[in-house]
C-alpha positions as YAML, in Angstrom:
chain: A
units: angstrom
residues:
- id: 1
  name: UNK
  ca: [123.77, 104.71, -0.83]
- id: 2
  name: UNK
  ca: [124.64, 105.95, -4.26]
- id: 3
  name: UNK
  ca: [126.26, 104.26, -7.20]
- id: 4
  name: UNK
  ca: [127.93, 104.62, -10.56]
- id: 5
  name: UNK
  ca: [127.17, 102.71, -13.72]
- id: 6
  name: UNK
  ca: [130.17, 101.38, -15.58]
- id: 7
  name: UNK
  ca: [130.39, 101.35, -19.35]
- id: 8
  name: UNK
  ca: [131.52, 97.72, -19.55]
- id: 9
  name: UNK
  ca: [128.82, 95.84, -17.66]
- id: 10
  name: UNK
  ca: [129.70, 96.68, -14.07]
- id: 11
  name: UNK
  ca: [128.07, 98.72, -11.34]
- id: 12
  name: UNK
  ca: [129.63, 100.23, -8.24]
- id: 13
  name: UNK
  ca: [127.65, 101.11, -5.12]
- id: 14
  name: UNK
  ca: [129.42, 103.58, -2.84]
- id: 15
  name: UNK
  ca: [128.88, 104.34, 0.84]
- id: 16
  name: UNK
  ca: [131.02, 106.34, 3.26]
- id: 17
  name: UNK
  ca: [131.34, 106.14, 7.02]
- id: 18
  name: UNK
  ca: [133.96, 107.68, 9.29]
- id: 19
  name: UNK
  ca: [136.34, 108.50, 6.44]
- id: 20
  name: UNK
  ca: [136.16, 105.03, 4.90]
- id: 21
  name: UNK
  ca: [134.77, 104.64, 1.40]
- id: 22
  name: UNK
  ca: [133.12, 101.28, 0.70]
- id: 23
  name: UNK
  ca: [132.78, 100.33, -2.97]
- id: 24
  name: UNK
  ca: [130.85, 97.21, -3.96]
- id: 25
  name: UNK
  ca: [131.45, 96.20, -7.57]
- id: 26
  name: UNK
  ca: [128.98, 93.89, -9.32]
- id: 27
  name: UNK
  ca: [128.55, 92.76, -12.91]
- id: 28
  name: UNK
  ca: [131.20, 91.34, -15.21]
- id: 29
  name: UNK
  ca: [134.92, 92.10, -15.41]
- id: 30
  name: UNK
  ca: [137.55, 90.12, -17.28]
- id: 31
  name: UNK
  ca: [139.72, 92.76, -18.91]
- id: 32
  name: UNK
  ca: [142.25, 95.44, -18.13]
- id: 33
  name: UNK
  ca: [139.98, 98.05, -19.69]
- id: 34
  name: UNK
  ca: [137.07, 97.16, -17.41]
- id: 35
  name: UNK
  ca: [139.35, 97.04, -14.36]
- id: 36
  name: UNK
  ca: [140.66, 100.52, -15.20]
- id: 37
  name: UNK
  ca: [137.13, 101.83, -15.75]
- id: 38
  name: UNK
  ca: [136.08, 100.51, -12.31]
- id: 39
  name: UNK
  ca: [139.06, 102.10, -10.62]
- id: 40
  name: UNK
  ca: [138.62, 105.40, -12.45]
- id: 41
  name: UNK
  ca: [135.17, 105.62, -10.83]
- id: 42
  name: UNK
  ca: [136.56, 104.57, -7.44]
- id: 43
  name: UNK
  ca: [139.41, 107.11, -7.57]
- id: 44
  name: UNK
  ca: [136.95, 109.89, -8.39]
- id: 45
  name: UNK
  ca: [134.86, 108.98, -5.34]
- id: 46
  name: UNK
  ca: [137.92, 108.75, -3.06]
- id: 47
  name: UNK
  ca: [138.96, 112.23, -4.17]
- id: 48
  name: UNK
  ca: [135.51, 113.82, -3.94]
- id: 49
  name: UNK
  ca: [134.85, 112.38, -0.48]
- id: 50
  name: UNK
  ca: [138.40, 112.93, 0.85]
- id: 51
  name: UNK
  ca: [138.44, 109.31, 2.04]
- id: 52
  name: UNK
  ca: [141.14, 108.10, 4.43]
- id: 53
  name: UNK
  ca: [140.57, 104.39, 3.76]
- id: 54
  name: UNK
  ca: [139.04, 102.29, 0.99]
- id: 55
  name: UNK
  ca: [137.21, 98.98, 1.22]
- id: 56
  name: UNK
  ca: [136.52, 97.41, -2.19]
- id: 57
  name: UNK
  ca: [134.21, 94.41, -2.35]
- id: 58
  name: UNK
  ca: [134.56, 92.78, -5.78]
- id: 59
  name: UNK
  ca: [131.52, 90.63, -6.58]
- id: 60
  name: UNK
  ca: [132.07, 90.61, -10.33]
- id: 61
  name: UNK
  ca: [132.04, 87.52, -12.50]
- id: 62
  name: UNK
  ca: [134.93, 86.78, -14.83]
- id: 63
  name: UNK
  ca: [138.61, 86.08, -14.47]
- id: 64
  name: UNK
  ca: [140.98, 88.86, -13.45]
- id: 65
  name: UNK
  ca: [143.40, 90.22, -16.03]
- id: 66
  name: UNK
  ca: [146.67, 88.25, -16.38]
- id: 67
  name: UNK
  ca: [149.70, 89.21, -14.22]
- id: 68
  name: UNK
  ca: [151.32, 91.41, -16.90]
- id: 69
  name: UNK
  ca: [148.13, 93.44, -17.24]
- id: 70
  name: UNK
  ca: [147.72, 93.72, -13.46]
- id: 71
  name: UNK
  ca: [151.19, 95.24, -13.34]
- id: 72
  name: UNK
  ca: [150.12, 97.68, -16.07]
- id: 73
  name: UNK
  ca: [146.97, 98.45, -14.06]
- id: 74
  name: UNK
  ca: [149.04, 99.41, -11.00]
- id: 75
  name: UNK
  ca: [151.32, 101.58, -13.14]
- id: 76
  name: UNK
  ca: [148.29, 103.34, -14.63]
- id: 77
  name: UNK
  ca: [146.63, 104.22, -11.31]
- id: 78
  name: UNK
  ca: [149.89, 105.26, -9.63]
- id: 79
  name: UNK
  ca: [150.07, 108.94, -8.81]
- id: 80
  name: UNK
  ca: [146.31, 109.44, -8.62]
- id: 81
  name: UNK
  ca: [146.13, 109.82, -4.84]
- id: 82
  name: UNK
  ca: [145.54, 106.27, -3.65]
- id: 83
  name: UNK
  ca: [149.06, 105.98, -2.23]
- id: 84
  name: UNK
  ca: [147.99, 108.12, 0.75]
- id: 85
  name: UNK
  ca: [145.19, 105.80, 1.94]
- id: 86
  name: UNK
  ca: [144.88, 102.21, 3.14]
- id: 87
  name: UNK
  ca: [143.14, 99.92, 0.64]
- id: 88
  name: UNK
  ca: [141.51, 96.57, 1.41]
- id: 89
  name: UNK
  ca: [140.34, 94.59, -1.63]
- id: 90
  name: UNK
  ca: [137.94, 91.68, -1.04]
- id: 91
  name: UNK
  ca: [137.13, 89.10, -3.68]
- id: 92
  name: UNK
  ca: [133.82, 87.26, -3.44]
- id: 93
  name: UNK
  ca: [135.28, 84.52, -5.64]
- id: 94
  name: UNK
  ca: [137.90, 83.22, -3.20]
- id: 95
  name: UNK
  ca: [139.49, 80.96, -5.81]
- id: 96
  name: UNK
  ca: [140.83, 84.01, -7.69]
- id: 97
  name: UNK
  ca: [142.51, 85.65, -4.69]
- id: 98
  name: UNK
  ca: [145.87, 84.13, -5.57]
- id: 99
  name: UNK
  ca: [145.54, 85.48, -9.14]
- id: 100
  name: UNK
  ca: [144.99, 89.04, -7.86]
- id: 101
  name: UNK
  ca: [147.74, 88.97, -5.24]
- id: 102
  name: UNK
  ca: [150.21, 89.87, -8.00]
- id: 103
  name: UNK
  ca: [148.50, 93.30, -8.13]
- id: 104
  name: UNK
  ca: [148.96, 93.59, -4.35]
- id: 105
  name: UNK
  ca: [152.68, 92.90, -4.72]
- id: 106
  name: UNK
  ca: [153.08, 95.43, -7.52]
- id: 107
  name: UNK
  ca: [150.96, 97.90, -5.58]
- id: 108
  name: UNK
  ca: [153.17, 97.64, -2.51]
- id: 109
  name: UNK
  ca: [156.25, 98.13, -4.69]
- id: 110
  name: UNK
  ca: [154.59, 101.28, -6.12]
- id: 111
  name: UNK
  ca: [153.90, 102.70, -2.64]
- id: 112
  name: UNK
  ca: [150.32, 101.58, -2.02]
- id: 113
  name: UNK
  ca: [149.20, 100.36, 1.41]
- id: 114
  name: UNK
  ca: [147.04, 97.56, -0.01]
- id: 115
  name: UNK
  ca: [146.02, 94.00, 0.80]
- id: 116
  name: UNK
  ca: [143.85, 91.44, -0.97]
- id: 117
  name: UNK
  ca: [141.41, 89.38, 1.11]
- id: 118
  name: UNK
  ca: [138.98, 86.50, 0.75]
- id: 119
  name: UNK
  ca: [137.03, 87.69, 3.83]
- id: 120
  name: UNK
  ca: [135.32, 91.04, 4.29]
- id: 121
  name: UNK
  ca: [135.61, 90.68, 8.08]
- id: 122
  name: UNK
  ca: [139.37, 90.18, 7.87]
- id: 123
  name: UNK
  ca: [139.65, 93.14, 5.48]
- id: 124
  name: UNK
  ca: [137.75, 95.46, 7.82]
- id: 125
  name: UNK
  ca: [139.91, 94.48, 10.79]
- id: 126
  name: UNK
  ca: [143.11, 95.10, 8.80]
- id: 127
  name: UNK
  ca: [141.76, 98.29, 7.27]
- id: 128
  name: UNK
  ca: [141.03, 99.93, 10.60]
- id: 129
  name: UNK
  ca: [143.93, 98.59, 12.65]
- id: 130
  name: UNK
  ca: [145.94, 101.59, 13.75]
- id: 131
  name: UNK
  ca: [143.66, 104.17, 12.10]
- id: 132
  name: UNK
  ca: [142.53, 106.86, 14.51]
...
């Protein structure tokens, strides 16, 4: 397992198996800037490992950015290669899932194959359904 240190109080541990990149984010995140910094690291790993699927486990503390900023987040990461892979995003804090689903909606509208989950097991089943 290897990892990347974030500048804003987060850490990401990456592992890869069978074309799927697993990213576990820990620390603190409550801003658009931190969210973008996390995803900049994730995108770099997806590209360097030529991943076909992405499982993100978000164990960070803090509230997600507000809906307007989540829409801006999706716009910012569009066109960086994630549209070609399936993305499952799991929140350890299940009470914030509904707050992050707005990013899922915007992501789908932008061409991402993405879903937000409260359960890692459910995310893994969805992530691999239909993938050869």
